[in-house]
MIVOBA-84480 format. One record per residue (C-alpha): residue number from 1; z, y, x. Coordinates in Angstrom, 1 decimal. Each point is the difference from the previous one (the first is absolute). Layout:
<n:NUM&z:Z&y:Y&x:X>
...
END
This chain:
<n:1&z:-16.6&y:11.4&x:-10.8>
<n:2&z:2.6&y:2.6&x:1.0>
<n:3&z:3.3&y:-0.4&x:-2.0>
<n:4&z:1.5&y:2.7&x:-2.2>
<n:5&z:3.0&y:0.3&x:2.3>
<n:6&z:-2.3&y:0.7&x:3.0>
<n:7&z:-1.9&y:2.6&x:-2.1>
<n:8&z:3.2&y:1.7&x:-1.0>
<n:9&z:1.2&y:0.1&x:3.7>
<n:10&z:-3.3&y:1.4&x:1.2>
<n:11&z:0.1&y:2.8&x:-2.7>
<n:12&z:3.6&y:0.7&x:0.9>
<n:13&z:-0.8&y:0.3&x:3.7>
<n:14&z:-3.0&y:2.2&x:-0.7>
<n:15&z:2.0&y:2.4&x:-2.1>
<n:16&z:2.7&y:0.0&x:2.7>
<n:17&z:-2.5&y:0.9&x:2.8>
<n:18&z:-1.4&y:2.9&x:-2.1>
<n:19&z:3.5&y:1.3&x:-0.6>
<n:20&z:0.8&y:-0.2&x:3.7>
<n:21&z:-3.2&y:1.8&x:0.9>
<n:22&z:0.7&y:2.8&x:-2.5>
<n:23&z:3.6&y:0.3&x:1.3>
<n:24&z:-1.2&y:0.2&x:3.7>
<n:25&z:-2.3&y:2.9&x:-1.0>
<n:26&z:2.9&y:1.9&x:-1.6>
<n:27&z:2.3&y:-0.7&x:3.0>
<n:28&z:-2.6&y:1.3&x:2.4>
<n:29&z:-0.4&y:3.1&x:-2.0>
<n:30&z:3.8&y:0.5&x:-0.2>
<n:31&z:0.3&y:-0.5&x:3.7>
<n:32&z:-2.7&y:2.6&x:0.8>
<n:33&z:1.2&y:2.6&x:-2.6>
<n:34&z:3.8&y:-0.4&x:-0.2>
<n:35&z:1.7&y:-1.7&x:2.9>
<n:36&z:-0.8&y:-2.8&x:2.5>
<n:37&z:3.2&y:-1.9&x:-0.8>
<n:38&z:-0.6&y:-0.1&x:-3.8>
<n:39&z:-2.6&y:-2.8&x:-0.1>
<n:40&z:1.9&y:-2.6&x:1.9>
<n:41&z:3.2&y:0.8&x:-2.0>
<n:42&z:-1.9&y:-0.3&x:-3.3>
<n:43&z:-1.7&y:-3.2&x:1.2>
<n:44&z:3.4&y:-1.6&x:0.8>
<n:45&z:1.3&y:1.0&x:-3.5>
<n:46&z:-3.2&y:-1.3&x:-1.6>
<n:47&z:0.4&y:-3.4&x:1.8>
<n:48&z:3.6&y:-0.3&x:-1.1>
<n:49&z:-0.9&y:0.9&x:-3.6>
<n:50&z:-2.9&y:-2.6&x:0.0>
<n:51&z:2.3&y:-2.7&x:1.3>
<n:52&z:2.7&y:0.8&x:-2.5>
<n:53&z:-1.9&y:0.5&x:-3.2>
<n:54&z:-3.8&y:-0.7&x:0.4>
<n:55&z:-0.3&y:-3.2&x:2.2>
<n:56&z:0.1&y:-2.5&x:-2.9>
<n:57&z:-3.2&y:-1.8&x:-0.8>
<n:58&z:-0.1&y:0.9&x:-3.7>
<n:59&z:-3.6&y:-0.2&x:-1.2>
<n:60&z:0.5&y:1.5&x:-3.5>
<n:61&z:1.7&y:3.0&x:-1.6>
<n:62&z:3.6&y:-0.5&x:-0.9>
<n:63&z:-0.8&y:1.5&x:-3.3>
<n:64&z:-2.2&y:-2.9&x:-1.1>
<n:65&z:1.2&y:-2.5&x:-2.6>
<n:66&z:0.3&y:-3.6&x:1.1>
<n:67&z:-2.2&y:-2.0&x:-2.3>
<n:68&z:1.2&y:-3.5&x:-1.1>
<n:69&z:-1.3&y:-1.9&x:-3.0>
<n:70&z:2.2&y:-3.0&x:-0.7>
<n:71&z:-1.2&y:-3.0&x:-2.0>
<n:72&z:-0.1&y:0.2&x:-3.7>
<n:73&z:3.0&y:-1.5&x:-1.5>
<n:74&z:2.3&y:1.3&x:2.8>
<n:75&z:3.1&y:1.2&x:-1.8>
<n:76&z:0.3&y:3.9&x:0.3>
<n:77&z:3.2&y:1.5&x:-1.3>
<n:78&z:0.5&y:3.8&x:-0.3>
<n:79&z:3.1&y:1.3&x:1.8>
<n:80&z:1.6&y:3.4&x:0.3>
<n:81&z:2.0&y:1.6&x:2.7>
<n:82&z:3.0&y:1.5&x:-1.6>
<n:83&z:3.0&y:1.6&x:2.0>
<n:84&z:-1.3&y:-1.9&x:3.1>
<n:85&z:0.2&y:-3.4&x:-1.8>
<n:86&z:-3.2&y:-2.0&x:-0.9>
<n:87&z:0.1&y:-0.9&x:-3.7>
<n:88&z:-2.2&y:-2.6&x:-1.4>
<n:89&z:-1.6&y:1.0&x:-3.4>
<n:90&z:-0.8&y:-3.5&x:-1.2>
<n:91&z:0.7&y:-3.7&x:0.7>
<n:92&z:-0.1&y:-0.8&x:3.6>
<n:93&z:-1.4&y:-3.5&x:0.5>
<n:94&z:1.2&y:-2.5&x:2.6>
<n:95&z:-1.8&y:0.7&x:3.3>
<n:96&z:0.4&y:-0.5&x:3.8>
<n:97&z:-2.2&y:2.9&x:1.0>
<n:98&z:0.4&y:3.6&x:-1.5>
<n:99&z:-2.4&y:2.8&x:0.8>
<n:100&z:0.7&y:3.5&x:-1.2>
<n:101&z:-3.0&y:2.3&x:-0.5>
<n:102&z:1.1&y:3.7&x:0.1>
<n:103&z:-1.0&y:3.5&x:1.1>
<n:104&z:1.4&y:1.5&x:3.1>
<n:105&z:-0.1&y:3.5&x:1.3>
<n:106&z:1.3&y:1.1&x:3.3>
<n:107&z:2.2&y:3.1&x:0.5>
<n:108&z:-0.9&y:2.5&x:2.7>
<n:109&z:2.2&y:-1.9&x:2.4>
<n:110&z:-1.9&y:-3.2&x:-0.9>
<n:111&z:-3.0&y:1.4&x:1.8>
<n:112&z:2.0&y:-0.1&x:3.3>
<n:113&z:2.4&y:-2.9&x:-0.6>
<n:114&z:-0.9&y:-3.3&x:-1.5>
<n:115&z:0.5&y:-0.1&x:-3.7>
<n:116&z:1.8&y:-3.0&x:-1.4>
<n:117&z:1.4&y:-1.4&x:-3.2>
<n:118&z:3.5&y:-1.4&x:0.2>
<n:119&z:0.0&y:-3.2&x:-2.3>
<n:120&z:3.6&y:-1.1&x:-0.4>
<n:121&z:0.9&y:-1.3&x:3.5>
<n:122&z:-3.7&y:0.1&x:1.0>
<n:123&z:-2.3&y:2.8&x:1.3>
<n:124&z:-3.8&y:0.1&x:-0.1>
<n:125&z:-1.9&y:2.7&x:1.9>
<n:126&z:-3.3&y:1.7&x:-0.8>
<n:127&z:-2.5&y:2.4&x:1.6>
<n:128&z:1.1&y:3.5&x:1.0>
<n:129&z:-1.3&y:2.3&x:-2.6>
<n:130&z:-0.3&y:-2.8&x:-2.6>
<n:131&z:-1.1&y:1.2&x:-3.4>
<n:132&z:-1.3&y:-2.8&x:-2.2>
<n:133&z:0.3&y:-3.5&x:-1.5>
<n:134&z:1.9&y:-2.5&x:2.1>
<n:135&z:1.5&y:-3.4&x:-0.5>
<n:136&z:3.6&y:-0.9&x:0.9>
<n:137&z:1.2&y:-3.5&x:0.6>
<n:138&z:3.1&y:-0.8&x:-2.1>
<n:139&z:0.0&y:-3.7&x:0.7>
<n:140&z:3.6&y:-1.2&x:0.4>
<n:141&z:1.4&y:2.8&x:-2.3>
<n:142&z:-0.4&y:-1.8&x:-3.4>
<n:143&z:3.7&y:-0.3&x:-0.7>
<n:144&z:0.7&y:3.6&x:0.8>
<n:145&z:-3.0&y:1.1&x:-2.1>
<n:146&z:1.1&y:-2.1&x:-3.0>
<n:147&z:3.5&y:1.4&x:0.3>
<n:148&z:-1.3&y:3.6&x:0.0>
<n:149&z:1.6&y:0.5&x:3.4>
<n:150&z:-3.1&y:0.4&x:2.2>
<n:151&z:0.0&y:3.4&x:1.5>
<n:152&z:-3.2&y:1.8&x:1.2>
<n:153&z:0.2&y:3.2&x:2.1>
<n:154&z:-2.7&y:1.8&x:1.8>
<n:155&z:0.5&y:1.1&x:3.6>
<n:156&z:-2.3&y:2.9&x:0.8>
<n:157&z:-2.0&y:-0.9&x:-3.1>
<n:158&z:0.4&y:0.3&x:-3.8>
<n:159&z:-0.4&y:-2.9&x:-2.4>
<n:160&z:-1.7&y:0.2&x:-3.4>
<n:161&z:2.2&y:-0.7&x:-3.0>
<n:162&z:-2.3&y:-2.6&x:-1.5>
<n:163&z:-1.3&y:-3.1&x:1.8>
<n:164&z:-1.4&y:-3.5&x:-0.7>
<n:165&z:1.6&y:-3.2&x:1.2>
<n:166&z:-2.2&y:-3.1&x:0.7>
<n:167&z:1.7&y:-3.4&x:-0.1>
<n:168&z:-1.5&y:-3.0&x:1.8>
<n:169&z:1.3&y:-3.5&x:-0.6>
<n:170&z:-1.0&y:-2.5&x:2.6>
<n:171&z:1.0&y:-3.6&x:0.9>
<n:172&z:2.3&y:-0.2&x:3.0>
<n:173&z:-2.7&y:-0.5&x:2.7>
<n:174&z:2.7&y:-0.9&x:2.5>
<n:175&z:0.4&y:-3.3&x:-1.9>
<n:176&z:-3.7&y:-0.9&x:0.5>
<n:177&z:-1.9&y:-1.4&x:2.9>
<n:178&z:-1.0&y:3.1&x:1.9>
<n:179&z:-2.7&y:0.5&x:2.7>
<n:180&z:-0.2&y:3.3&x:1.8>
<n:181&z:-3.3&y:1.1&x:1.5>
<n:182&z:0.5&y:2.3&x:3.0>
<n:183&z:-3.1&y:1.4&x:1.7>
<n:184&z:2.2&y:0.7&x:3.0>
<n:185&z:3.3&y:-1.1&x:1.4>
<n:186&z:2.6&y:2.3&x:-1.7>
<n:187&z:-1.9&y:0.5&x:-3.3>
<n:188&z:1.9&y:-2.7&x:-1.7>
<n:189&z:3.4&y:1.4&x:1.1>
<n:190&z:-1.0&y:3.6&x:-0.8>
<n:191&z:-1.1&y:-0.8&x:-3.6>
<n:192&z:1.9&y:-3.1&x:-1.0>
<n:193&z:2.9&y:-1.0&x:2.3>
<n:194&z:2.5&y:0.3&x:-2.9>
<n:195&z:-2.2&y:-2.1&x:-2.2>
<n:196&z:-0.9&y:-2.8&x:2.4>
<n:197&z:3.7&y:-0.1&x:1.4>
<n:198&z:1.2&y:-0.8&x:-3.6>
<n:199&z:-2.9&y:-2.1&x:-1.1>
<n:200&z:0.7&y:-3.6&x:-0.9>
<n:201&z:-3.1&y:-1.2&x:1.8>
<n:202&z:-1.9&y:2.5&x:2.4>
<n:203&z:-2.9&y:-0.3&x:2.4>
<n:204&z:-1.5&y:2.8&x:2.1>
<n:205&z:-3.7&y:0.1&x:1.2>
<n:206&z:-0.8&y:2.6&x:2.7>
<n:207&z:-3.8&y:0.6&x:0.4>
<n:208&z:-0.3&y:1.8&x:3.3>
<n:209&z:1.5&y:0.0&x:3.5>
<n:210&z:0.7&y:3.7&x:0.0>
<n:211&z:-1.4&y:0.3&x:3.5>
<n:212&z:-1.6&y:3.6&x:0.0>
<n:213&z:1.6&y:3.3&x:1.1>
<n:214&z:1.8&y:-1.7&x:2.9>
<n:215&z:0.2&y:3.1&x:2.3>
<n:216&z:3.8&y:-0.4&x:0.3>
<n:217&z:-0.6&y:-3.4&x:1.7>
<n:218&z:-2.4&y:1.4&x:2.4>
<n:219&z:3.1&y:1.7&x:1.6>
<n:220&z:0.9&y:-3.4&x:1.2>
<n:221&z:-2.9&y:0.2&x:2.4>
<n:222&z:-2.5&y:-1.9&x:-2.3>
<n:223&z:-3.6&y:0.7&x:-0.7>
<n:224&z:-0.9&y:0.8&x:-3.6>
<n:225&z:-1.1&y:-3.5&x:-0.8>
<n:226&z:3.1&y:-1.6&x:1.5>
<n:227&z:2.2&y:2.4&x:-1.8>
<n:228&z:-1.6&y:-0.7&x:-3.3>
<n:229&z:0.3&y:-3.7&x:0.6>
<n:230&z:3.7&y:0.4&x:0.7>
<n:231&z:0.5&y:2.1&x:-3.1>
<n:232&z:-1.8&y:-2.6&x:-2.1>
<n:233&z:2.2&y:-2.7&x:1.3>
<n:234&z:3.2&y:2.0&x:-0.7>
<n:235&z:-1.0&y:0.9&x:-3.5>
<n:236&z:-1.2&y:-3.5&x:-0.8>
<n:237&z:3.4&y:-1.2&x:1.1>
<n:238&z:1.6&y:2.7&x:-2.2>
<n:239&z:-1.9&y:-1.3&x:-3.0>
<n:240&z:1.4&y:-3.5&x:0.4>
<n:241&z:3.5&y:0.6&x:1.3>
<n:242&z:1.3&y:3.1&x:-1.7>
<n:243&z:-0.1&y:-1.2&x:-3.6>
<n:244&z:2.8&y:-2.5&x:0.9>
<n:245&z:2.3&y:3.0&x:-0.3>
<n:246&z:-0.9&y:-0.1&x:-3.7>
<n:247&z:0.5&y:-3.8&x:-0.3>
<n:248&z:-3.8&y:-0.9&x:0.4>
<n:249&z:-0.4&y:-2.7&x:2.7>
<n:250&z:-2.9&y:0.0&x:2.5>
<n:251&z:-1.5&y:-3.0&x:-1.8>
<n:252&z:-0.7&y:2.2&x:-3.0>
<n:253&z:-1.5&y:2.8&x:2.0>
<n:254&z:-3.7&y:0.0&x:1.1>
<n:255&z:-1.8&y:2.2&x:2.5>
<n:256&z:-3.8&y:-0.1&x:-0.6>
<n:257&z:-0.9&y:1.9&x:3.2>
<n:258&z:-2.8&y:2.2&x:-1.2>
<n:259&z:-0.5&y:3.4&x:1.7>
<n:260&z:1.2&y:3.5&x:-1.0>
<n:261&z:-2.4&y:2.4&x:-1.8>
<n:262&z:-2.6&y:-2.8&x:-0.1>
<n:263&z:0.6&y:-1.5&x:-3.5>
<n:264&z:-2.3&y:2.5&x:-1.7>
<n:265&z:-2.7&y:-0.7&x:2.5>
<n:266&z:0.4&y:-3.7&x:-0.5>
<n:267&z:-0.4&y:0.5&x:-3.8>
<n:268&z:-3.3&y:1.8&x:0.5>
<n:269&z:-1.5&y:-3.0&x:1.9>
<n:270&z:2.0&y:-3.1&x:-1.0>
<n:271&z:-1.5&y:-2.4&x:2.4>
<n:272&z:0.0&y:2.4&x:3.0>
<n:273&z:2.9&y:-0.3&x:2.6>
<n:274&z:1.9&y:3.3&x:0.5>
<n:275&z:2.0&y:-0.1&x:3.3>
<n:276&z:2.9&y:2.3&x:0.9>
<n:277&z:-0.9&y:3.6&x:0.6>
<n:278&z:2.4&y:0.2&x:3.0>
<n:279&z:1.3&y:-3.4&x:1.3>
<n:280&z:-3.4&y:-1.5&x:0.7>
<n:281&z:1.0&y:-3.2&x:-1.8>
<n:282&z:-2.4&y:-1.9&x:-2.4>
<n:283&z:2.0&y:-3.1&x:-0.9>
<n:284&z:2.7&y:0.4&x:-2.7>
<n:285&z:1.6&y:-3.4&x:1.0>
<n:286&z:1.7&y:1.8&x:2.9>
<n:287&z:2.4&y:1.6&x:-2.5>
<n:288&z:0.4&y:-3.1&x:-2.1>
<n:289&z:1.7&y:-2.4&x:2.4>
<n:290&z:3.3&y:0.3&x:-1.8>
<n:291&z:-1.2&y:-0.6&x:-3.5>
<n:292&z:1.3&y:-3.2&x:-1.6>
<n:293&z:-3.1&y:-1.0&x:-1.8>
<n:294&z:-3.7&y:-0.3&x:0.7>
<n:295&z:-2.4&y:2.4&x:-1.7>
<n:296&z:-3.8&y:0.1&x:-0.6>
<n:297&z:-0.4&y:2.8&x:2.6>
<n:298&z:1.5&y:-2.2&x:2.6>
<n:299&z:-3.2&y:-2.1&x:0.2>
<n:300&z:-2.0&y:2.7&x:1.9>
<n:301&z:2.4&y:2.8&x:0.5>
<n:302&z:-2.5&y:2.6&x:-1.1>
<n:303&z:1.2&y:3.3&x:-1.4>
<n:304&z:-2.2&y:0.1&x:-3.1>
<n:305&z:0.6&y:1.0&x:-3.7>
<n:306&z:-1.1&y:-3.5&x:-1.0>
<n:307&z:2.7&y:-1.6&x:2.1>
<n:308&z:2.6&y:2.6&x:-1.3>
<n:309&z:-0.7&y:-0.8&x:-3.6>
<n:310&z:0.0&y:-3.7&x:0.7>
<n:311&z:3.4&y:0.3&x:1.8>
<n:312&z:1.5&y:1.9&x:-3.0>
<n:313&z:-1.3&y:-2.5&x:-2.5>
<n:314&z:1.5&y:-2.9&x:2.0>
<n:315&z:3.4&y:1.9&x:0.3>
<n:316&z:0.0&y:0.6&x:-3.8>
<n:317&z:-0.5&y:-3.7&x:-0.5>
<n:318&z:2.7&y:-0.9&x:2.5>
<n:319&z:2.8&y:2.2&x:-1.1>
<n:320&z:-1.1&y:0.4&x:-3.7>
<n:321&z:1.5&y:3.4&x:-0.5>
<n:322&z:0.6&y:1.1&x:-3.6>
<n:323&z:0.0&y:3.7&x:1.1>
<n:324&z:-1.9&y:1.6&x:2.9>
<n:325&z:1.2&y:3.3&x:1.6>
<n:326&z:-3.0&y:1.9&x:1.5>
<n:327&z:-1.1&y:3.6&x:0.6>
<n:328&z:-1.1&y:2.1&x:-2.9>
<n:329&z:-3.8&y:0.4&x:0.6>
<n:330&z:-0.2&y:3.4&x:-1.8>
<n:331&z:3.2&y:1.7&x:1.3>
<n:332&z:0.3&y:-1.3&x:3.5>
<n:333&z:-3.0&y:1.4&x:2.0>
<n:334&z:0.4&y:-2.0&x:3.3>
<n:335&z:-3.4&y:-1.9&x:0.4>
<n:336&z:1.8&y:-3.2&x:1.1>
<n:337&z:2.4&y:0.2&x:-3.0>
<n:338&z:-3.0&y:0.5&x:-2.5>
<n:339&z:-1.9&y:-2.8&x:1.6>
<n:340&z:3.1&y:-2.3&x:0.0>
<n:341&z:0.3&y:0.2&x:-3.7>
<n:342&z:-3.8&y:-0.4&x:-0.5>
<n:343&z:0.1&y:-3.2&x:2.1>
<n:344&z:3.0&y:-1.3&x:-2.0>
<n:345&z:-1.9&y:0.6&x:-3.3>
<n:346&z:-3.1&y:-1.8&x:1.4>
<n:347&z:2.2&y:-2.9&x:1.1>
<n:348&z:1.7&y:-0.3&x:-3.4>
<n:349&z:-3.4&y:0.0&x:-1.6>
<n:350&z:-1.4&y:-2.7&x:2.3>
<n:351&z:3.1&y:-2.1&x:0.3>
<n:352&z:1.7&y:-2.5&x:-2.3>
<n:353&z:3.5&y:1.7&x:-0.2>
<n:354&z:0.4&y:2.9&x:-2.4>
<n:355&z:3.1&y:2.2&x:0.3>
<n:356&z:1.4&y:1.5&x:-3.1>
<n:357&z:0.4&y:3.7&x:1.3>
<n:358&z:-0.6&y:2.4&x:2.8>
<n:359&z:2.7&y:2.4&x:1.2>
<n:360&z:-1.8&y:2.9&x:1.6>
<n:361&z:1.6&y:2.3&x:2.5>
<n:362&z:-1.0&y:3.1&x:1.9>
<n:363&z:1.3&y:0.6&x:3.5>
<n:364&z:-2.5&y:2.9&x:0.5>
<n:365&z:-1.4&y:2.6&x:-2.3>
<n:366&z:-3.2&y:2.1&x:-0.2>
<n:367&z:1.7&y:3.2&x:-0.9>
<n:368&z:3.5&y:0.2&x:1.4>
<n:369&z:1.2&y:-1.4&x:3.3>
<n:370&z:3.7&y:0.7&x:-0.8>
<n:371&z:0.3&y:-2.2&x:-3.1>
<n:372&z:2.5&y:-1.1&x:-0.9>
<n:373&z:1.4&y:3.5&x:0.7>
<n:374&z:3.5&y:0.8&x:0.8>
<n:375&z:2.7&y:-1.8&x:2.1>
<n:376&z:0.4&y:-3.7&x:0.4>
<n:377&z:2.2&y:-1.9&x:-2.4>
<n:378&z:-1.2&y:1.9&x:-3.1>
<n:379&z:-2.3&y:-1.1&x:-2.8>
<n:380&z:-3.7&y:-0.3&x:-0.1>
<n:381&z:-1.8&y:2.3&x:-2.5>
<n:382&z:-3.5&y:-0.9&x:-0.9>
<n:383&z:-2.6&y:1.2&x:2.6>
<n:384&z:-2.6&y:2.7&x:-0.7>
<n:385&z:-2.9&y:-1.3&x:-2.0>
<n:386&z:-2.9&y:2.1&x:-1.2>
<n:387&z:-2.8&y:-2.3&x:-0.7>
<n:388&z:-0.3&y:-2.8&x:-2.5>
<n:389&z:2.1&y:-3.0&x:1.1>
<n:390&z:0.0&y:-3.4&x:-1.7>
<n:391&z:2.6&y:-0.1&x:-2.7>
<n:392&z:2.4&y:-2.3&x:1.9>
<n:393&z:3.6&y:-0.6&x:-0.9>
<n:394&z:2.9&y:1.0&x:2.4>
<n:395&z:2.8&y:-2.0&x:1.4>
<n:396&z:2.6&y:1.8&x:2.2>
<n:397&z:2.9&y:-2.3&x:1.0>
<n:398&z:3.1&y:1.7&x:1.5>
<n:399&z:1.5&y:-0.7&x:3.5>
<n:400&z:3.7&y:0.2&x:0.7>
<n:401&z:1.3&y:2.0&x:2.9>
<n:402&z:0.3&y:-3.3&x:2.1>
<n:403&z:-3.5&y:-1.0&x:-0.9>
<n:404&z:-1.2&y:3.5&x:1.2>
<n:405&z:1.7&y:-0.5&x:3.2>
<n:406&z:-1.5&y:-3.4&x:0.5>
<n:407&z:-3.4&y:1.5&x:-0.7>
<n:408&z:0.6&y:2.7&x:2.6>
<n:409&z:1.1&y:-2.6&x:2.6>
<n:410&z:-3.1&y:-2.1&x:-0.7>
<n:411&z:-2.2&y:3.1&x:0.6>
<n:412&z:1.8&y:0.7&x:3.2>
<n:413&z:-1.1&y:-3.4&x:1.3>
<n:414&z:-3.7&y:0.8&x:-0.5>
<n:415&z:-1.6&y:0.9&x:3.4>
<n:416&z:-2.4&y:2.5&x:-1.7>
<n:417&z:2.9&y:2.1&x:-1.4>
<n:418&z:2.0&y:0.2&x:3.2>
<n:419&z:-2.0&y:2.5&x:2.0>
<n:420&z:1.7&y:3.4&x:0.8>
<n:421&z:-1.1&y:3.1&x:-1.9>
<n:422&z:-2.6&y:2.2&x:1.7>
<n:423&z:1.4&y:3.3&x:1.2>
<n:424&z:-2.0&y:1.9&x:-2.6>
<n:425&z:1.7&y:-2.0&x:-2.9>
<n:426&z:3.4&y:0.3&x:1.6>
<n:427&z:-0.3&y:3.8&x:0.0>
<n:428&z:-1.3&y:-0.1&x:-3.5>
<n:429&z:2.9&y:-1.9&x:-1.3>
<n:430&z:2.5&y:2.3&x:1.8>
<n:431&z:-1.7&y:3.0&x:-1.6>
<n:432&z:-0.1&y:-1.6&x:-3.5>
<n:433&z:3.6&y:-1.0&x:0.3>
<n:434&z:1.1&y:3.5&x:0.8>
<n:435&z:-2.3&y:2.0&x:-2.3>
<n:436&z:-1.0&y:-2.4&x:-2.8>
<n:437&z:3.1&y:-2.1&x:-0.3>
<n:438&z:-1.7&y:-3.3&x:0.5>
<n:439&z:1.9&y:-3.1&x:1.3>
<n:440&z:-1.1&y:-3.3&x:1.6>
<n:441&z:2.0&y:-3.2&x:0.2>
<n:442&z:1.8&y:-1.2&x:3.1>
<n:443&z:-1.4&y:-3.5&x:-0.4>
<n:444&z:-3.4&y:0.9&x:1.7>
<n:445&z:-2.3&y:2.8&x:1.0>
<n:446&z:-3.2&y:-1.2&x:-1.6>
<n:447&z:-0.8&y:1.6&x:-3.3>
<n:448&z:0.1&y:-3.3&x:-1.8>
<n:449&z:3.7&y:-0.3&x:0.4>
<n:450&z:0.2&y:3.1&x:-2.3>
<n:451&z:-2.8&y:-1.1&x:-2.4>
<n:452&z:0.6&y:-3.7&x:-0.4>
<n:453&z:3.8&y:-0.4&x:0.0>
<n:454&z:0.7&y:1.0&x:-3.6>
<n:455&z:2.0&y:-0.7&x:-3.1>
<n:456&z:-3.1&y:-1.5&x:-1.5>
<n:457&z:-3.0&y:-2.0&x:0.8>
<n:458&z:-3.1&y:0.8&x:-2.1>
<n:459&z:-2.8&y:-2.3&x:-1.1>
<n:460&z:-2.9&y:0.4&x:-2.4>
<n:461&z:-0.3&y:-3.2&x:-2.2>
<n:462&z:-3.4&y:-1.4&x:-0.7>
<n:463&z:-0.2&y:-3.2&x:-1.9>
<n:464&z:-2.8&y:-2.4&x:0.7>
END
């Protein structure tokens, strides 16, 4: 079944083609009736305007309210913005994660420059033209808030005077045994490097080789299958070696060797082997040679759903994690990410080890490809949510400047995040820098260096 993300992309592209067709008709008429040079000049200006202000994949109106329903019993405290300071109008309970629900409304400049809320020494950006309910992340600002010293100021947007503060109290999951489920090499680092680098006991399980989309390696003179095999070897190595930068040794990292974009197909026919779409390989043991323990799937090397679930059940029993970090199956639309968490849940149900909680993350979204919005190093506001999500709790630990730098460096080691920007994206960034005031970090060109290296990491807490 086609995912919601693909449906939104198809609708977006259909509307874009219709707009281009209508524009072409208008340009032809202008060229025939006014002057020959007018259509190419207008076409150039239209392209520049598109790249500066209309190239974001934003599949909702910025005037829509985000819709979150937190669990009953979550402390909700009324607050008031007075003279730029956030004043709590009640008793503020002890909490590690603070989420402020408030109404934002962009100014006219906020339709062309990214609106943002300055939160003390933090900044959190939103959609251009924002007008609705949003959720700021105030985690790490508790002392300033209690002292009445937390200053909020809108940049190209206005803030409502009254708001609601939600307070979440969690155990320090960094002191628990943690297992991170990564559908692909780099997912663990993108979502949870700060967490696993500080965890008292961490293990990382990567489900796939990450072998597809290996066009860059074909430039080495390789055929598609050989290029995919090389990319799979490199990313399998990444999944085992790079976590050492965060203090997790290779013996506590496992590469399962299944194939990209095949997990959902495997789930549909649990006993049917699903080989690689590009490398031509059919035996997952090729990618498992550096694992430090033997797993059920090593018996026959078949890429099946049954083997995947058995492997995960065995790893749960071996590492005995109290907390498992895994993709959010409702927020993250990537088919491998959804299937990874479904396989984990099936393994928990079938196995003998029962974790206490899941920490769910989203490295991708259905509706907004820029989230978290704004420059690197800032906080992470809650993502857009318009349907009914499970009433999970939230945990948002803070990262120091040094931890953010370490996270950027660990991303720079990932082979899949090292490729040069295509010329089209390079021109787009130049135009957006000049006309829209956007900035990208010097640590790397891939968009994840901006999105993932942040003041916060963000997890939805689901107790089992």
